[in-house]
C-alpha positions in Angstrom: 11.9 -8.0 -3.6 11.3 -5.9 -7.1 8.0 -5.0 -9.0 5.4 -6.3 -6.8 1.6 -5.6 -7.3 -0.6 -4.7 -4.7 -5.0 -3.9 -5.1 -6.2 -1.7 -2.5 -9.1 -3.4 -0.7 -9.8 -1.1 2.4 -10.1 2.5 1.9 -11.4 5.5 4.1 -13.3 8.2 3.4 -10.2 10.4 2.1 -8.7 7.4 0.0 -12.0 6.0 -1.1 -10.8 7.2 -4.2 -8.2 4.6 -4.7 -10.4 1.4 -3.8 -9.4 -1.4 -6.9 -6.8 0.1 -7.4 -3.6 -1.9 -8.3 -0.2 -0.2 -7.6 3.1 -0.9 -8.4 6.5 -1.1 -6.0 9.5 -1.0 -7.7 11.6 -1.9 -4.7 9.9 -3.9 -1.5 11.3 -4.4 1.7 10.6 -4.0 5.7 11.8 -4.7 9.0 10.2 -5.6 12.0 12.5 -3.1 13.7 11.9 -0.2 11.8 9.2 1.8 10.8 8.5 0.8 6.5 8.0 3.2 4.4 6.9 1.9 0.8 7.2 4.0 -2.5 4.1 2.6 -5.0 3.3 3.4 -8.3 -0.2 4.2 -9.9 -1.3 5.7 -13.5 1.9 7.6 -13.2 1.8 9.1 -9.8 3.8 8.7 -6.8 2.4 7.5 -2.8 3.8 6.4 -0.1 3.3 4.1 2.1 3.6 3.7 5.7 3.1 0.0 6.6 1.9 -0.6 9.9 0.3 -4.4 10.0 0.9 -7.5 7.9 -1.9 -10.3 8.3 -2.0 -13.4 6.9 -5.4 -14.5 6.0 -6.0 -17.9 3.9 -3.4 -17.1 1.1 -3.4 -14.0 1.2 -1.5 -11.3 2.5 -3.0 -8.1 3.9 -0.8 -5.0 4.4 -2.3 -1.7 6.7 -1.1 1.1 6.9 -1.5 5.2 5.9 -0.8 6.4 2.2 0.1 9.7 1.2 -1.4 11.1 -2.0 0.2 13.4 -4.5 -2.5 15.7 -3.4 -1.4 15.8 0.1 -3.6 14.6 1.7 -3.4 11.4 4.6 -5.4 8.2 4.6 -5.9 4.8 5.5 -5.3 1.8 3.2 -6.0 -2.1 2.8 -3.6 -3.4 0.2 -3.3 -7.0 -0.8 -0.8 -8.4 -1.8 -1.0 -10.1 -5.8 2.4 -10.5 -7.2 
């Protein structure tokens, strides 16, 4: 899947600045058997998202995991699949 968009809907203290931000993924694929790391982009910055859980809720898909930020901080985040 290419050029997918995700919105940050849940953050913690470390990732609070990312709340409501929309991220794009130039490519997205995951496997139930392997760890999944996803490259994300937002406002010209690169992030790495480690997918830990996928939830299907009332016509929404929520991805929960950890995000590595450009300033070397790592925190929890929940992303809502937009398209």
